C-alpha positions as CSV (number, residue, x, y, z in Angstrom):
1,M,-85.6,54.6,217.7
2,L,-88.2,54.1,214.9
3,I,-90.4,51.0,214.5
4,R,-92.0,51.0,211.1
5,C,-95.3,48.9,211.5
6,T,-97.5,47.4,208.9
7,A,-101.1,48.6,208.5
8,K,-102.4,45.4,210.1
9,L,-100.2,46.1,213.2
10,L,-101.2,49.7,213.5
11,K,-104.7,48.7,213.3
12,E,-104.4,46.1,216.2
13,M,-102.5,48.8,218.1
14,G,-105.5,51.1,217.6
15,L,-103.2,54.1,216.2
16,T,-104.7,56.7,214.1
17,K,-102.7,58.9,211.6
18,G,-102.0,61.5,214.2
19,D,-100.5,59.0,216.4
20,I,-97.9,58.1,213.8
21,A,-94.4,59.7,213.7
22,Y,-93.3,61.2,210.3
23,I,-89.7,60.6,210.8
24,E,-87.4,59.9,207.9
25,S,-85.2,57.5,209.6
26,S,-83.8,56.6,213.1
27,P,-80.6,58.1,214.4
28,S,-79.7,54.9,216.3
29,L,-76.7,52.7,215.3
30,L,-78.9,50.1,213.9
31,G,-81.4,52.3,212.2
32,D,-85.0,51.5,211.6
33,W,-86.8,48.4,212.7
34,Y,-89.9,46.9,210.9
35,A,-92.8,45.2,212.7
36,N,-95.7,43.0,211.5
37,L,-98.3,41.0,213.2
38,F,-99.1,37.5,212.1
39,F,-101.0,34.6,213.3
40,L,-99.7,31.1,213.9
41,S,-102.1,28.5,215.0
42,R,-104.5,31.2,215.9
43,K,-102.2,33.0,218.3
44,K,-100.8,36.5,217.6
45,N,-97.1,36.9,217.0
46,L,-95.0,39.9,216.2
47,I,-92.0,39.7,213.8
48,F,-89.4,42.4,214.1
49,T,-86.6,43.0,211.3
50,N,-83.9,45.5,211.4
51,A,-83.8,47.4,208.0
52,R,-80.1,47.8,208.0
53,T,-79.0,44.1,208.9
54,L,-82.2,42.2,208.2
55,F,-81.6,40.7,211.7
56,T,-84.9,39.2,213.0
57,F,-86.6,38.1,216.0
58,I,-90.1,37.2,217.0
59,S,-92.4,37.7,219.9
60,F,-94.5,34.7,220.0
61,E,-98.0,34.3,221.5
62,V,-98.5,38.1,222.4
63,N,-101.8,39.6,223.6
64,R,-103.3,43.0,222.7
65,S,-101.9,44.5,226.0
66,Q,-98.3,43.6,225.1
67,I,-98.8,44.8,221.5
68,S,-100.1,48.2,222.8
69,N,-96.8,48.4,224.7
70,I,-94.8,47.6,221.8
71,G,-91.6,49.6,223.0
72,E,-91.2,47.5,226.2
73,L,-92.2,44.3,224.3
74,F,-89.4,45.2,221.6
75,R,-86.7,45.8,224.3
76,R,-87.4,42.9,226.2
77,E,-87.5,40.4,223.4
78,L,-84.5,42.0,221.6
79,G,-82.4,41.6,224.8
80,K,-83.3,37.9,224.8
81,V,-82.4,37.1,221.4
82,L,-79.1,39.1,221.7
83,L,-78.3,37.0,224.8
84,D,-79.1,33.9,222.9
85,E,-76.8,35.0,220.1
86,D,-73.9,35.3,222.7
87,F,-73.5,39.1,222.7
88,D,-71.8,40.4,225.8
89,G,-73.8,42.3,228.3
90,A,-72.2,45.7,227.5
91,T,-73.3,45.4,224.0
92,I,-76.9,44.5,224.8
93,Q,-77.1,47.3,227.1
94,R,-75.8,49.7,224.7
95,I,-78.4,48.6,222.1
96,I,-81.3,48.5,224.5
97,N,-80.3,52.1,225.8
98,E,-80.7,53.3,222.2
99,C,-84.2,52.0,222.2
100,K,-85.6,53.7,225.3
101,E,-87.6,56.3,223.2
102,V,-89.7,54.5,220.5
103,H,-91.5,56.2,217.8
104,I,-94.0,54.5,215.5
105,A,-94.2,55.0,211.8
106,R,-95.6,53.4,208.6
107,T,-93.4,50.9,206.5
108,Q,-91.4,52.4,203.6
109,D,-89.3,49.6,202.3
110,K,-91.0,46.7,200.4
111,S,-87.7,44.6,200.3
112,V,-87.8,44.4,204.0
113,L,-91.4,43.5,204.2
114,G,-90.6,40.6,201.7
115,I,-87.9,39.3,203.8
116,M,-90.3,39.3,206.9
117,V,-92.9,37.4,204.8
118,D,-90.4,34.8,203.9
119,H,-89.4,34.4,207.5
120,V,-92.9,34.0,208.6
121,K,-93.4,31.3,206.0
122,N,-90.3,29.5,207.2
123,V,-91.3,29.7,210.8
124,R,-94.9,28.6,210.1
125,W,-93.2,25.5,208.3
126,M,-90.6,24.9,211.1
127,I,-93.3,24.9,213.9
128,E,-96.2,23.2,212.1
129,E,-94.6,20.7,210.0
130,R,-91.0,20.2,211.0
131,E,-91.4,20.3,214.8
132,G,-95.0,19.1,215.1
133,G,-96.4,22.1,217.0
134,W,-95.7,24.6,219.5
135,N,-94.9,22.1,222.5
136,P,-91.8,20.3,221.1
137,C,-90.2,23.3,219.3
138,N,-87.4,25.4,220.4
139,L,-88.2,28.9,219.6
140,S,-84.7,30.2,220.5
141,E,-83.2,27.8,217.8
142,I,-85.8,28.8,215.3
143,M,-84.7,32.5,215.6
144,K,-81.1,31.5,215.3
145,Q,-81.9,29.5,212.0
146,L,-83.8,32.6,210.6
147,N,-80.6,34.8,211.2
148,R,-78.3,32.2,209.5
149,T,-80.5,31.9,206.4
150,P,-78.6,33.3,203.6
151,L,-80.1,36.4,202.1
152,L,-79.5,38.0,198.8
153,T,-79.2,41.8,199.2
154,K,-76.4,43.1,197.0
155,E,-74.5,39.8,197.6
156,F,-75.2,36.7,199.7
157,T,-75.1,37.6,203.4
158,Y,-76.3,36.4,206.7
159,S,-78.2,38.8,209.1
160,I,-76.3,37.7,212.1
161,E,-72.9,38.5,210.4
162,E,-74.2,41.9,209.2
163,L,-75.3,42.6,212.9
164,K,-72.0,41.6,214.4
165,R,-70.2,43.7,211.6
166,I,-72.1,46.8,212.4
167,L,-71.5,46.4,216.1
168,G,-68.0,46.1,215.6
169,E,-67.5,42.8,217.1
170,Q,-65.3,40.1,215.8
171,Y,-67.4,37.1,215.0
172,V,-66.9,33.8,213.6
173,L,-69.8,31.4,213.0
174,N,-69.0,28.6,215.5
175,N,-68.7,25.3,213.9
176,M,-69.9,26.4,210.5
177,I,-67.4,25.7,207.9
178,K,-69.3,26.6,204.6
179,F,-72.8,26.7,203.3
180,G,-74.6,23.4,203.3
181,Q,-73.0,22.0,206.3
182,E,-73.7,22.0,210.0
183,G,-75.0,25.4,211.2
184,Y,-76.1,27.2,207.9
185,Y,-79.8,26.7,207.2
186,A,-81.5,26.8,203.9
187,F,-85.3,26.4,203.3
């Protein structure tokens, strides 16, 4: 599995050019993942976005030790968010097993980075403005909202629907009738 890290994250990890893989793309089902470090209320956070589906999750309030062990952090947080999204245990295990061997590379696709920047802006607003800070906010719900934000790639899509489609699971967004009503989020 390949995690494409921004220069900021590579620097935080203390990696040199010799430590970085020169792999074209990941052979895993979901393909490459992108990762970036951002600060929110002076706390370090990592955002991960899948290049194929644009499915995103965030590891909040991480320290340097956790960042240095990005593979373990990635697997743990991905498992949690998939569980929150009601994936079955067999599917979660299949995805996590594909992530046992992690390689680090530099970012390539600026459109994925643009999505990540937008997500960070939305998260910052949700936590600091809408929710009133870290204590009262539901981080799991915030991540669900990110993956239900309409994205314009070739056509409008939702990253959670793309992830479900690729994983081959029948998926209907519960209680979500059409854009603008309960469940779909626009910023």
